[in-house]
ZAMARGU-4260 file (C-alpha; in steps of 0.2 Angstrom, whole numbers, plus 5000, padded with zeros to 4 digits):
<rodrens>
0) 5878/5133/5675 | 5886/5130/5689 | 5877/5114/5698 | 5876/5125/5714 | 5866/5140/5704
5) 5855/5127/5695 | 5849/5120/5712 | 5847/5136/5719 | 5834/5141/5703 | 5827/5124/5704
10) 5822/5122/5721 | 5810/5138/5723 | 5802/5130/5706 | 5797/5112/5714 | 5794/5118/5730
15) 5780/5130/5722 | 5774/5117/5710 | 5771/5106/5727 | 5765/5124/5736 | 5751/5127/5722
20) 5738/5115/5721 | 5738/5113/5741 | 5734/5131/5741 | 5721/5129/5726 | 5713/5113/5733
25) 5711/5125/5751 | 5700/5137/5743 | 5690/5122/5737 | 5686/5117/5754 | 5685/5133/5762
30) 5668/5136/5772 | 5661/5153/5770 | 5647/5162/5776 | 5631/5169/5765 | 5614/5177/5767
35) 5602/5169/5758 | 5591/5181/5754 | 5582/5185/5737 | 5593/5200/5731 | 5609/5192/5741
40) 5625/5195/5732 | 5642/5191/5741 | 5650/5181/5752 | 5657/5182/5767 | 5673/5175/5780
45) 5661/5175/5795 | 5645/5177/5803 | 5653/5194/5810 | 5652/5202/5797 | 5643/5221/5797
50) 5640/5218/5778 | 5627/5203/5787 | 5618/5216/5797 | 5606/5220/5783 | 5603/5199/5781
55) 5584/5195/5779 | 5584/5177/5773 | 5593/5170/5783 | 5612/5166/5786 | 5620/5147/5780
60) 5639/5141/5779 | 5642/5135/5762 | 5659/5130/5754 | 5666/5144/5744 | 5665/5133/5730
65) 5646/5132/5733 | 5647/5152/5735 | 5652/5153/5718 | 5641/5142/5708 | 5627/5153/5717
70) 5637/5167/5707 | 5641/5178/5723 | 5658/5187/5727 | 5668/5191/5739 | 5662/5206/5753
75) 5671/5220/5751 | 5670/5222/5770 | 5680/5204/5775 | 5691/5201/5762
</rodrens>
């Protein structure tokens, strides 16, 4: 293998190794919005989502990890 070809294939690999952990860390600290109603099952990207229109239990901002720990899934409207 030529050194130039090796360098061309190594750079994207090393770049992906450096970027993927940063993206994973970002999702852990990303804030989402949840309805605190007893039947609520989803989290939202913002409090302006039309999916929150029927929320009866109040709206709360939490981290994505907290929402997932509450067994919430992503809203099909805003995600």
